C-alpha positions, 0 to 999 in steps of 0.5 A: 603816404603815411605808414600807419603801422610805423606811425602807431609804433612811433606813437607807443614808443615815443609818446606813450611809454615816456608817460609811464604807461608800461602795463602790457595789456594797455600797450598791446591794446593800443597796438590793435585798436585802430585809432585812425578809424575814429579820427575825422576824415581828412585828419587821419595823418594826425591820428598818432600826433601828440596833440588834441584832434578837433571833432567839431562842436567844441570837442576834441580827441584827447592826446593819446598819452592821456587816453593810455594813462587813464586806461592804465590808472583805472585797472579795469576788470573784465566784468566791470561796468564803465560810464564814460561822460563825453563820447567824442569820437568813440575811440576811448569808449572802444578802448574801455570796451576791450577791457570792461564787461559793458560801457555806457557812454553819454554825449550831449551833442547828438551829431558826435554821438552818431559819428561815434556810433558809425565808427564803433559799429564799423569796428564791431564794438558791441558791448557799448550803449550810447546815450545822448544827454547832459551828464555833466552833473551825473547820470543814470538816475541811481545806477551804480558803476565800477568805473566812471571817466569824465572826458571833459574837465570840470572846475568843481567835481560833482559829488554825484559821480563818486556817489555813483561808484560801487564799493572799490569803484574808480573815477577818473576826472580832470579837475580845475580851471585852465591852465591849473588842472589835475587829473584825479583818480578817486576810489570808493573804498567804503560807503562814505570813504573815498581815496583821491590821488592826483595822477598828472597835470592835464588840461582839456576843454570843459564839459558843457554845463560843468559845475562852476565854483561860487564866484565872488561878485563885487 
């Protein structure tokens, strides 16, 4: 029988810390948020492994170190409003909800949204609004957010996301085509001014209907 607490400890020490995640608030959160409860049944043994876990419908849970690094880079504040594009298992939404004031999470696959809803309710995460729809090109019809996270990659980053940030807001997106993708943190520093920093290389499946570059056809 897998010792979940030992496996969780090993994940933090052997995967998370070596990925330069040293923020005590994030490490503490990972200790207490039970990742195994968001993994599809029958895959609980894989909950703390350094790999993506398939959820079905072409979706996967991120590697633990990518989740942790994303949370650390975003520096989420207690009263902030977060938009997550791609709910998946609901685990990242749960982590975000522990740091933020409110999380809106959008999922294009209704079945995944339903599975996430059950996991989140079972774990009493109630500052999350789950919505179903295609948010690959933006979401919220003019709503603005302090933090936006895209859990699928996008070959081209639609400007609608950075334009949906409040001043001081941060966007985390994995941009590019496989195998060359960069995890990027974009901060809105002024009305028309954005700063972009490449955080790390990361390769995840694209959002369904992600924006494509103009491709030349000969």
